[in-house]
mmCIF file of the N, C-alpha and C atoms, coordinates in Angstrom:
data_MODEL
# 
_entry.id   MODEL 
# 
loop_
_atom_site.group_PDB 
_atom_site.id 
_atom_site.type_symbol 
_atom_site.label_atom_id 
_atom_site.label_alt_id 
_atom_site.label_comp_id 
_atom_site.label_asym_id 
_atom_site.label_entity_id 
_atom_site.label_seq_id 
_atom_site.pdbx_PDB_ins_code 
_atom_site.Cartn_x 
_atom_site.Cartn_y 
_atom_site.Cartn_z 
_atom_site.occupancy 
_atom_site.B_iso_or_equiv 
_atom_site.pdbx_formal_charge 
_atom_site.auth_seq_id 
_atom_site.auth_comp_id 
_atom_site.auth_asym_id 
_atom_site.auth_atom_id 
_atom_site.pdbx_PDB_model_num 
ATOM 1   N N  . MET A 1 1  ? 0.843   -1.172 0.000   1.00 0.00 ? 1  MET A N  1 
ATOM 2   C CA . MET A 1 1  ? 0.000   0.000  0.000   1.00 0.00 ? 1  MET A CA 1 
ATOM 3   C C  . MET A 1 1  ? 0.895   1.243  0.000   1.00 0.00 ? 1  MET A C  1 
ATOM 4   N N  . THR A 1 2  ? 0.529   2.226  -0.802  1.00 0.00 ? 2  THR A N  1 
ATOM 5   C CA . THR A 1 2  ? 1.257   3.487  -0.868  1.00 0.00 ? 2  THR A CA 1 
ATOM 6   C C  . THR A 1 2  ? 0.548   4.520  -0.001  1.00 0.00 ? 2  THR A C  1 
ATOM 7   N N  . THR A 1 3  ? 1.310   5.192  0.834   1.00 0.00 ? 3  THR A N  1 
ATOM 8   C CA . THR A 1 3  ? 0.747   6.239  1.681   1.00 0.00 ? 3  THR A CA 1 
ATOM 9   C C  . THR A 1 3  ? 1.069   7.591  1.067   1.00 0.00 ? 3  THR A C  1 
ATOM 10  N N  . THR A 1 4  ? 0.077   8.449  0.998   1.00 0.00 ? 4  THR A N  1 
ATOM 11  C CA . THR A 1 4  ? 0.283   9.790  0.462   1.00 0.00 ? 4  THR A CA 1 
ATOM 12  C C  . THR A 1 4  ? 0.018   10.824 1.538   1.00 0.00 ? 4  THR A C  1 
ATOM 13  N N  . LEU A 1 5  ? 0.787   11.892 1.520   1.00 0.00 ? 5  LEU A N  1 
ATOM 14  C CA . LEU A 1 5  ? 0.612   12.948 2.515   1.00 0.00 ? 5  LEU A CA 1 
ATOM 15  C C  . LEU A 1 5  ? -0.235  14.089 2.002   1.00 0.00 ? 5  LEU A C  1 
ATOM 16  N N  . THR A 1 6  ? -0.603  14.045 0.724   1.00 0.00 ? 6  THR A N  1 
ATOM 17  C CA . THR A 1 6  ? -1.421  15.112 0.162   1.00 0.00 ? 6  THR A CA 1 
ATOM 18  C C  . THR A 1 6  ? -2.814  14.590 -0.142  1.00 0.00 ? 6  THR A C  1 
ATOM 19  N N  . ALA A 1 7  ? -3.777  15.480 -0.056  1.00 0.00 ? 7  ALA A N  1 
ATOM 20  C CA . ALA A 1 7  ? -5.151  15.116 -0.350  1.00 0.00 ? 7  ALA A CA 1 
ATOM 21  C C  . ALA A 1 7  ? -5.304  14.896 -1.852  1.00 0.00 ? 7  ALA A C  1 
ATOM 22  N N  . PRO A 1 8  ? -6.100  13.914 -2.243  1.00 0.00 ? 8  PRO A N  1 
ATOM 23  C CA . PRO A 1 8  ? -6.292  13.667 -3.674  1.00 0.00 ? 8  PRO A CA 1 
ATOM 24  C C  . PRO A 1 8  ? -7.084  14.798 -4.337  1.00 0.00 ? 8  PRO A C  1 
ATOM 25  N N  . ALA A 1 9  ? -6.938  14.893 -5.661  1.00 0.00 ? 9  ALA A N  1 
ATOM 26  C CA . ALA A 1 9  ? -7.698  15.893 -6.417  1.00 0.00 ? 9  ALA A CA 1 
ATOM 27  C C  . ALA A 1 9  ? -9.188  15.596 -6.289  1.00 0.00 ? 9  ALA A C  1 
ATOM 28  N N  . LEU A 1 10 ? -9.976  16.620 -6.456  1.00 0.00 ? 10 LEU A N  1 
ATOM 29  C CA . LEU A 1 10 ? -11.424 16.464 -6.367  1.00 0.00 ? 10 LEU A CA 1 
ATOM 30  C C  . LEU A 1 10 ? -11.993 16.003 -7.698  1.00 0.00 ? 10 LEU A C  1 
ATOM 31  N N  . SER A 1 11 ? -13.046 15.202 -7.630  1.00 0.00 ? 11 SER A N  1 
ATOM 32  C CA . SER A 1 11 ? -13.700 14.726 -8.845  1.00 0.00 ? 11 SER A CA 1 
ATOM 33  C C  . SER A 1 11 ? -15.168 15.161 -8.830  1.00 0.00 ? 11 SER A C  1 
ATOM 34  N N  . ALA A 1 12 ? -15.849 14.896 -9.912  1.00 0.00 ? 12 ALA A N  1 
ATOM 35  C CA . ALA A 1 12 ? -17.259 15.280 -10.035 1.00 0.00 ? 12 ALA A CA 1 
ATOM 36  C C  . ALA A 1 12 ? -18.152 14.544 -9.034  1.00 0.00 ? 12 ALA A C  1 
ATOM 37  N N  . THR A 1 13 ? -17.673 13.441 -8.484  1.00 0.00 ? 13 THR A N  1 
ATOM 38  C CA . THR A 1 13 ? -18.478 12.690 -7.523  1.00 0.00 ? 13 THR A CA 1 
ATOM 39  C C  . THR A 1 13 ? -18.314 13.189 -6.087  1.00 0.00 ? 13 THR A C  1 
ATOM 40  N N  . ASP A 1 14 ? -17.337 14.071 -5.839  1.00 0.00 ? 14 ASP A N  1 
ATOM 41  C CA . ASP A 1 14 ? -17.166 14.644 -4.504  1.00 0.00 ? 14 ASP A CA 1 
ATOM 42  C C  . ASP A 1 14 ? -18.239 15.698 -4.265  1.00 0.00 ? 14 ASP A C  1 
ATOM 43  N N  . ARG A 1 15 ? -18.880 15.631 -3.109  1.00 0.00 ? 15 ARG A N  1 
ATOM 44  C CA . ARG A 1 15 ? -20.012 16.499 -2.804  1.00 0.00 ? 15 ARG A CA 1 
ATOM 45  C C  . ARG A 1 15 ? -19.783 17.334 -1.551  1.00 0.00 ? 15 ARG A C  1 
ATOM 46  N N  . CYS A 1 16 ? -20.298 18.532 -1.570  1.00 0.00 ? 16 CYS A N  1 
ATOM 47  C CA . CYS A 1 16 ? -20.217 19.458 -0.439  1.00 0.00 ? 16 CYS A CA 1 
ATOM 48  C C  . CYS A 1 16 ? -20.878 18.826 0.790   1.00 0.00 ? 16 CYS A C  1 
ATOM 49  N N  . ASP A 1 17 ? -20.193 18.929 1.924   1.00 0.00 ? 17 ASP A N  1 
ATOM 50  C CA . ASP A 1 17 ? -20.738 18.384 3.168   1.00 0.00 ? 17 ASP A CA 1 
ATOM 51  C C  . ASP A 1 17 ? -21.943 19.172 3.680   1.00 0.00 ? 17 ASP A C  1 
ATOM 52  N N  . ARG A 1 18 ? -22.136 20.387 3.201   1.00 0.00 ? 18 ARG A N  1 
ATOM 53  C CA . ARG A 1 18 ? -23.246 21.222 3.663   1.00 0.00 ? 18 ARG A CA 1 
ATOM 54  C C  . ARG A 1 18 ? -24.496 21.064 2.805   1.00 0.00 ? 18 ARG A C  1 
ATOM 55  N N  . CYS A 1 19 ? -24.337 20.990 1.454   1.00 0.00 ? 19 CYS A N  1 
ATOM 56  C CA . CYS A 1 19 ? -25.523 21.038 0.589   1.00 0.00 ? 19 CYS A CA 1 
ATOM 57  C C  . CYS A 1 19 ? -25.555 19.979 -0.516  1.00 0.00 ? 19 CYS A C  1 
ATOM 58  N N  . SER A 1 20 ? -24.534 19.166 -0.618  1.00 0.00 ? 20 SER A N  1 
ATOM 59  C CA . SER A 1 20 ? -24.449 18.089 -1.616  1.00 0.00 ? 20 SER A CA 1 
ATOM 60  C C  . SER A 1 20 ? -24.217 18.569 -3.047  1.00 0.00 ? 20 SER A C  1 
ATOM 61  N N  . ALA A 1 21 ? -23.887 19.847 -3.249  1.00 0.00 ? 21 ALA A N  1 
ATOM 62  C CA . ALA A 1 21 ? -23.474 20.317 -4.577  1.00 0.00 ? 21 ALA A CA 1 
ATOM 63  C C  . ALA A 1 21 ? -22.069 19.786 -4.840  1.00 0.00 ? 21 ALA A C  1 
ATOM 64  N N  . GLN A 1 22 ? -21.586 19.908 -6.072  1.00 0.00 ? 22 GLN A N  1 
ATOM 65  C CA . GLN A 1 22 ? -20.242 19.446 -6.390  1.00 0.00 ? 22 GLN A CA 1 
ATOM 66  C C  . GLN A 1 22 ? -19.220 20.212 -5.554  1.00 0.00 ? 22 GLN A C  1 
ATOM 67  N N  . ALA A 1 23 ? -18.304 19.475 -4.945  1.00 0.00 ? 23 ALA A N  1 
ATOM 68  C CA . ALA A 1 23 ? -17.274 20.090 -4.113  1.00 0.00 ? 23 ALA A CA 1 
ATOM 69  C C  . ALA A 1 23 ? -16.110 20.578 -4.965  1.00 0.00 ? 23 ALA A C  1 
ATOM 70  N N  . PHE A 1 24 ? -15.633 21.763 -4.661  1.00 0.00 ? 24 PHE A N  1 
ATOM 71  C CA . PHE A 1 24 ? -14.468 22.332 -5.331  1.00 0.00 ? 24 PHE A CA 1 
ATOM 72  C C  . PHE A 1 24 ? -13.348 22.655 -4.347  1.00 0.00 ? 24 PHE A C  1 
ATOM 73  N N  . VAL A 1 25 ? -13.594 22.437 -3.046  1.00 0.00 ? 25 VAL A N  1 
ATOM 74  C CA . VAL A 1 25 ? -12.586 22.700 -2.024  1.00 0.00 ? 25 VAL A CA 1 
ATOM 75  C C  . VAL A 1 25 ? -12.576 21.549 -1.025  1.00 0.00 ? 25 VAL A C  1 
ATOM 76  N N  . ARG A 1 26 ? -11.351 21.049 -0.738  1.00 0.00 ? 26 ARG A N  1 
ATOM 77  C CA . ARG A 1 26 ? -11.156 20.046 0.319   1.00 0.00 ? 26 ARG A CA 1 
ATOM 78  C C  . ARG A 1 26 ? -10.288 20.697 1.382   1.00 0.00 ? 26 ARG A C  1 
ATOM 79  N N  . VAL A 1 27 ? -10.736 20.620 2.635   1.00 0.00 ? 27 VAL A N  1 
ATOM 80  C CA . VAL A 1 27 ? -9.988  21.154 3.771   1.00 0.00 ? 27 VAL A CA 1 
ATOM 81  C C  . VAL A 1 27 ? -9.595  19.970 4.649   1.00 0.00 ? 27 VAL A C  1 
ATOM 82  N N  . VAL A 1 28 ? -8.297  19.795 4.864   1.00 0.00 ? 28 VAL A N  1 
ATOM 83  C CA . VAL A 1 28 ? -7.809  18.736 5.741   1.00 0.00 ? 28 VAL A CA 1 
ATOM 84  C C  . VAL A 1 28 ? -7.459  19.369 7.077   1.00 0.00 ? 28 VAL A C  1 
ATOM 85  N N  . LEU A 1 29 ? -8.067  18.850 8.136   1.00 0.00 ? 29 LEU A N  1 
ATOM 86  C CA . LEU A 1 29 ? -7.866  19.375 9.483   1.00 0.00 ? 29 LEU A CA 1 
ATOM 87  C C  . LEU A 1 29 ? -6.834  18.526 10.229  1.00 0.00 ? 29 LEU A C  1 
ATOM 88  N N  . PRO A 1 30 ? -6.290  19.033 11.332  1.00 0.00 ? 30 PRO A N  1 
ATOM 89  C CA . PRO A 1 30 ? -5.371  18.218 12.130  1.00 0.00 ? 30 PRO A CA 1 
ATOM 90  C C  . PRO A 1 30 ? -6.049  16.909 12.526  1.00 0.00 ? 30 PRO A C  1 
ATOM 91  N N  . GLY A 1 31 ? -5.311  15.837 12.454  1.00 0.00 ? 31 GLY A N  1 
ATOM 92  C CA . GLY A 1 31 ? -5.892  14.531 12.751  1.00 0.00 ? 31 GLY A CA 1 
ATOM 93  C C  . GLY A 1 31 ? -6.348  13.802 11.508  1.00 0.00 ? 31 GLY A C  1 
ATOM 94  N N  . GLY A 1 32 ? -6.346  14.494 10.356  1.00 0.00 ? 32 GLY A N  1 
ATOM 95  C CA . GLY A 1 32 ? -6.664  13.838 9.097   1.00 0.00 ? 32 GLY A CA 1 
ATOM 96  C C  . GLY A 1 32 ? -8.104  13.951 8.634   1.00 0.00 ? 32 GLY A C  1 
ATOM 97  N N  . THR A 1 33 ? -8.980  14.544 9.415   1.00 0.00 ? 33 THR A N  1 
ATOM 98  C CA . THR A 1 33 ? -10.365 14.716 8.986   1.00 0.00 ? 33 THR A CA 1 
ATOM 99  C C  . THR A 1 33 ? -10.410 15.691 7.816   1.00 0.00 ? 33 THR A C  1 
ATOM 100 N N  . ASP A 1 34 ? -11.204 15.351 6.798   1.00 0.00 ? 34 ASP A N  1 
ATOM 101 C CA . ASP A 1 34 ? -11.332 16.303 5.696   1.00 0.00 ? 34 ASP A CA 1 
ATOM 102 C C  . ASP A 1 34 ? -12.776 16.712 5.512   1.00 0.00 ? 34 ASP A C  1 
ATOM 103 N N  . LEU A 1 35 ? -12.945 17.944 5.062   1.00 0.00 ? 35 LEU A N  1 
ATOM 104 C CA . LEU A 1 35 ? -14.258 18.525 4.799   1.00 0.00 ? 35 LEU A CA 1 
ATOM 105 C C  . LEU A 1 35 ? -14.289 18.947 3.340   1.00 0.00 ? 35 LEU A C  1 
ATOM 106 N N  . LEU A 1 36 ? -15.432 18.753 2.696   1.00 0.00 ? 36 LEU A N  1 
ATOM 107 C CA . LEU A 1 36 ? -15.611 19.145 1.301   1.00 0.00 ? 36 LEU A CA 1 
ATOM 108 C C  . LEU A 1 36 ? -16.643 20.259 1.224   1.00 0.00 ? 36 LEU A C  1 
ATOM 109 N N  . PHE A 1 37 ? -16.342 21.260 0.366   1.00 0.00 ? 37 PHE A N  1 
ATOM 110 C CA . PHE A 1 37 ? -17.239 22.401 0.224   1.00 0.00 ? 37 PHE A CA 1 
ATOM 111 C C  . PHE A 1 37 ? -17.434 22.780 -1.235  1.00 0.00 ? 37 PHE A C  1 
ATOM 112 N N  . CYS A 1 38 ? -18.633 23.212 -1.560  1.00 0.00 ? 38 CYS A N  1 
ATOM 113 C CA . CYS A 1 38 ? -18.874 23.880 -2.840  1.00 0.00 ? 38 CYS A CA 1 
ATOM 114 C C  . CYS A 1 38 ? -18.266 25.281 -2.708  1.00 0.00 ? 38 CYS A C  1 
ATOM 115 N N  . ALA A 1 39 ? -18.176 26.006 -3.788  1.00 0.00 ? 39 ALA A N  1 
ATOM 116 C CA . ALA A 1 39 ? -17.572 27.336 -3.747  1.00 0.00 ? 39 ALA A CA 1 
ATOM 117 C C  . ALA A 1 39 ? -18.353 28.275 -2.815  1.00 0.00 ? 39 ALA A C  1 
ATOM 118 N N  . HIS A 1 40 ? -19.668 28.184 -2.854  1.00 0.00 ? 40 HIS A N  1 
ATOM 119 C CA . HIS A 1 40 ? -20.517 29.044 -2.017  1.00 0.00 ? 40 HIS A CA 1 
ATOM 120 C C  . HIS A 1 40 ? -20.228 28.821 -0.532  1.00 0.00 ? 40 HIS A C  1 
ATOM 121 N N  . HIS A 1 41 ? -20.242 27.580 -0.087  1.00 0.00 ? 41 HIS A N  1 
ATOM 122 C CA . HIS A 1 41 ? -20.033 27.312 1.335   1.00 0.00 ? 41 HIS A CA 1 
ATOM 123 C C  . HIS A 1 41 ? -18.578 27.513 1.748   1.00 0.00 ? 41 HIS A C  1 
ATOM 124 N N  . TRP A 1 42 ? -17.632 27.315 0.848   1.00 0.00 ? 42 TRP A N  1 
ATOM 125 C CA . TRP A 1 42 ? -16.247 27.624 1.172   1.00 0.00 ? 42 TRP A CA 1 
ATOM 126 C C  . TRP A 1 42 ? -16.104 29.122 1.453   1.00 0.00 ? 42 TRP A C  1 
ATOM 127 N N  . THR A 1 43 ? -16.736 29.948 0.645   1.00 0.00 ? 43 THR A N  1 
ATOM 128 C CA . THR A 1 43 ? -16.677 31.395 0.844   1.00 0.00 ? 43 THR A CA 1 
ATOM 129 C C  . THR A 1 43 ? -17.245 31.772 2.213   1.00 0.00 ? 43 THR A C  1 
ATOM 130 N N  . ARG A 1 44 ? -18.309 31.108 2.618   1.00 0.00 ? 44 ARG A N  1 
ATOM 131 C CA . ARG A 1 44 ? -18.944 31.418 3.907   1.00 0.00 ? 44 ARG A CA 1 
ATOM 132 C C  . ARG A 1 44 ? -18.102 30.978 5.104   1.00 0.00 ? 44 ARG A C  1 
ATOM 133 N N  . HIS A 1 45 ? -17.310 29.892 4.967   1.00 0.00 ? 45 HIS A N  1 
ATOM 134 C CA . HIS A 1 45 ? -16.592 29.311 6.111   1.00 0.00 ? 45 HIS A CA 1 
ATOM 135 C C  . HIS A 1 45 ? -15.070 29.458 6.036   1.00 0.00 ? 45 HIS A C  1 
ATOM 136 N N  . GLU A 1 46 ? -14.561 30.038 4.969   1.00 0.00 ? 46 GLU A N  1 
ATOM 137 C CA . GLU A 1 46 ? -13.115 30.122 4.762   1.00 0.00 ? 46 GLU A CA 1 
ATOM 138 C C  . GLU A 1 46 ? -12.385 30.838 5.897   1.00 0.00 ? 46 GLU A C  1 
ATOM 139 N N  . ALA A 1 47 ? -12.891 31.955 6.357   1.00 0.00 ? 47 ALA A N  1 
ATOM 140 C CA . ALA A 1 47 ? -12.204 32.747 7.380   1.00 0.00 ? 47 ALA A CA 1 
ATOM 141 C C  . ALA A 1 47 ? -11.965 31.951 8.666   1.00 0.00 ? 47 ALA A C  1 
ATOM 142 N N  . VAL A 1 48 ? -12.872 31.077 9.010   1.00 0.00 ? 48 VAL A N  1 
ATOM 143 C CA . VAL A 1 48 ? -12.740 30.277 10.230  1.00 0.00 ? 48 VAL A CA 1 
ATOM 144 C C  . VAL A 1 48 ? -11.859 29.050 9.988   1.00 0.00 ? 48 VAL A C  1 
ATOM 145 N N  . LEU A 1 49 ? -12.015 28.414 8.837   1.00 0.00 ? 49 LEU A N  1 
ATOM 146 C CA . LEU A 1 49 ? -11.316 27.161 8.589   1.00 0.00 ? 49 LEU A CA 1 
ATOM 147 C C  . LEU A 1 49 ? -9.862  27.325 8.133   1.00 0.00 ? 49 LEU A C  1 
ATOM 148 N N  . ARG A 1 50 ? -9.567  28.371 7.390   1.00 0.00 ? 50 ARG A N  1 
ATOM 149 C CA . ARG A 1 50 ? -8.204  28.536 6.856   1.00 0.00 ? 50 ARG A CA 1 
ATOM 150 C C  . ARG A 1 50 ? -7.130  28.487 7.950   1.00 0.00 ? 50 ARG A C  1 
ATOM 151 N N  . PRO A 1 51 ? -7.276  29.187 9.082   1.00 0.00 ? 51 PRO A N  1 
ATOM 152 C CA . PRO A 1 51 ? -6.227  29.133 10.113  1.00 0.00 ? 51 PRO A CA 1 
ATOM 153 C C  . PRO A 1 51 ? -6.068  27.754 10.758  1.00 0.00 ? 51 PRO A C  1 
ATOM 154 N N  . GLN A 1 52 ? -7.106  26.931 10.715  1.00 0.00 ? 52 GLN A N  1 
ATOM 155 C CA . GLN A 1 52 ? -7.075  25.616 11.351  1.00 0.00 ? 52 GLN A CA 1 
ATOM 156 C C  . GLN A 1 52 ? -6.589  24.519 10.411  1.00 0.00 ? 52 GLN A C  1 
ATOM 157 N N  . ALA A 1 53 ? -6.606  24.765 9.119   1.00 0.00 ? 53 ALA A N  1 
ATOM 158 C CA . ALA A 1 53 ? -6.349  23.727 8.123   1.00 0.00 ? 53 ALA A CA 1 
ATOM 159 C C  . ALA A 1 53 ? -4.882  23.315 8.063   1.00 0.00 ? 53 ALA A C  1 
ATOM 160 N N  . VAL A 1 54 ? -4.675  22.023 7.866   1.00 0.00 ? 54 VAL A N  1 
ATOM 161 C CA . VAL A 1 54 ? -3.352  21.475 7.602   1.00 0.00 ? 54 VAL A CA 1 
ATOM 162 C C  . VAL A 1 54 ? -3.067  21.595 6.113   1.00 0.00 ? 54 VAL A C  1 
ATOM 163 N N  . GLU A 1 55 ? -4.118  21.389 5.306   1.00 0.00 ? 55 GLU A N  1 
ATOM 164 C CA . GLU A 1 55 ? -4.002  21.482 3.851   1.00 0.00 ? 55 GLU A CA 1 
ATOM 165 C C  . GLU A 1 55 ? -5.342  21.925 3.266   1.00 0.00 ? 55 GLU A C  1 
ATOM 166 N N  . ILE A 1 56 ? -5.272  22.705 2.189   1.00 0.00 ? 56 ILE A N  1 
ATOM 167 C CA . ILE A 1 56 ? -6.466  23.138 1.475   1.00 0.00 ? 56 ILE A CA 1 
ATOM 168 C C  . ILE A 1 56 ? -6.243  22.869 0.002   1.00 0.00 ? 56 ILE A C  1 
ATOM 169 N N  . VAL A 1 57 ? -7.164  22.114 -0.595  1.00 0.00 ? 57 VAL A N  1 
ATOM 170 C CA . VAL A 1 57 ? -7.145  21.880 -2.040  1.00 0.00 ? 57 VAL A CA 1 
ATOM 171 C C  . VAL A 1 57 ? -8.280  22.729 -2.598  1.00 0.00 ? 57 VAL A C  1 
ATOM 172 N N  . ASP A 1 58 ? -7.920  23.817 -3.263  1.00 0.00 ? 58 ASP A N  1 
ATOM 173 C CA . ASP A 1 58 ? -8.911  24.758 -3.788  1.00 0.00 ? 58 ASP A CA 1 
ATOM 174 C C  . ASP A 1 58 ? -8.921  24.677 -5.310  1.00 0.00 ? 58 ASP A C  1 
ATOM 175 N N  . GLU A 1 59 ? -9.994  24.135 -5.847  1.00 0.00 ? 59 GLU A N  1 
ATOM 176 C CA . GLU A 1 59 ? -10.142 23.987 -7.299  1.00 0.00 ? 59 GLU A CA 1 
ATOM 177 C C  . GLU A 1 59 ? -11.265 24.865 -7.840  1.00 0.00 ? 59 GLU A C  1 
ATOM 178 N N  . THR A 1 60 ? -11.568 25.955 -7.147  1.00 0.00 ? 60 THR A N  1 
ATOM 179 C CA . THR A 1 60 ? -12.642 26.837 -7.588  1.00 0.00 ? 60 THR A CA 1 
ATOM 180 C C  . THR A 1 60 ? -12.331 27.497 -8.931  1.00 0.00 ? 60 THR A C  1 
ATOM 181 N N  . HIS A 1 61 ? -11.055 27.528 -9.322  1.00 0.00 ? 61 HIS A N  1 
ATOM 182 C CA . HIS A 1 61 ? -10.692 28.081 -10.637 1.00 0.00 ? 61 HIS A CA 1 
ATOM 183 C C  . HIS A 1 61 ? -11.346 27.289 -11.766 1.00 0.00 ? 61 HIS A C  1 
ATOM 184 N N  . ARG A 1 62 ? -11.720 26.035 -11.506 1.00 0.00 ? 62 ARG A N  1 
ATOM 185 C CA . ARG A 1 62 ? -12.376 25.218 -12.526 1.00 0.00 ? 62 ARG A CA 1 
ATOM 186 C C  . ARG A 1 62 ? -13.770 25.731 -12.877 1.00 0.00 ? 62 ARG A C  1 
ATOM 187 N N  . LEU A 1 63 ? -14.353 26.555 -12.011 1.00 0.00 ? 63 LEU A N  1 
ATOM 188 C CA . LEU A 1 63 ? -15.689 27.083 -12.267 1.00 0.00 ? 63 LEU A CA 1 
ATOM 189 C C  . LEU A 1 63 ? -15.709 28.070 -13.430 1.00 0.00 ? 63 LEU A C  1 
ATOM 190 N N  . VAL A 1 64 ? -14.593 28.749 -13.663 1.00 0.00 ? 64 VAL A N  1 
ATOM 191 C CA . VAL A 1 64 ? -14.529 29.736 -14.737 1.00 0.00 ? 64 VAL A CA 1 
ATOM 192 C C  . VAL A 1 64 ? -13.629 29.310 -15.895 1.00 0.00 ? 64 VAL A C  1 
ATOM 193 N N  . ALA A 1 65 ? -12.995 28.143 -15.768 1.00 0.00 ? 65 ALA A N  1 
ATOM 194 C CA . ALA A 1 65 ? -12.105 27.654 -16.826 1.00 0.00 ? 65 ALA A CA 1 
ATOM 195 C C  . ALA A 1 65 ? -12.900 27.300 -18.068 1.00 0.00 ? 65 ALA A C  1 
ATOM 196 N N  . LYS A 1 66 ? -12.353 27.663 -19.222 1.00 0.00 ? 66 LYS A N  1 
ATOM 197 C CA . LYS A 1 66 ? -13.004 27.325 -20.487 1.00 0.00 ? 66 LYS A CA 1 
ATOM 198 C C  . LYS A 1 66 ? -12.406 26.020 -21.014 1.00 0.00 ? 66 LYS A C  1 
ATOM 199 N N  . PRO A 1 67 ? -13.267 25.132 -21.523 1.00 0.00 ? 67 PRO A N  1 
ATOM 200 C CA . PRO A 1 67 ? -12.766 23.836 -22.019 1.00 0.00 ? 67 PRO A CA 1 
ATOM 201 C C  . PRO A 1 67 ? -11.873 23.978 -23.236 1.00 0.00 ? 67 PRO A C  1 
# 
């Protein structure tokens, strides 16, 4: 088994823990717990979670990216 120290990229099947919309942000907290957020809920909770996070995977740029 390979152990990774970074959170995996988000996929279309990852869902926001607050509203079940597609998640674009993963927040890893101390102890390894991770939270998934849509862009809307990340904006609402970012100020509180950012100082506590061990890692943040922010893929909100994909919302405006052109194919």
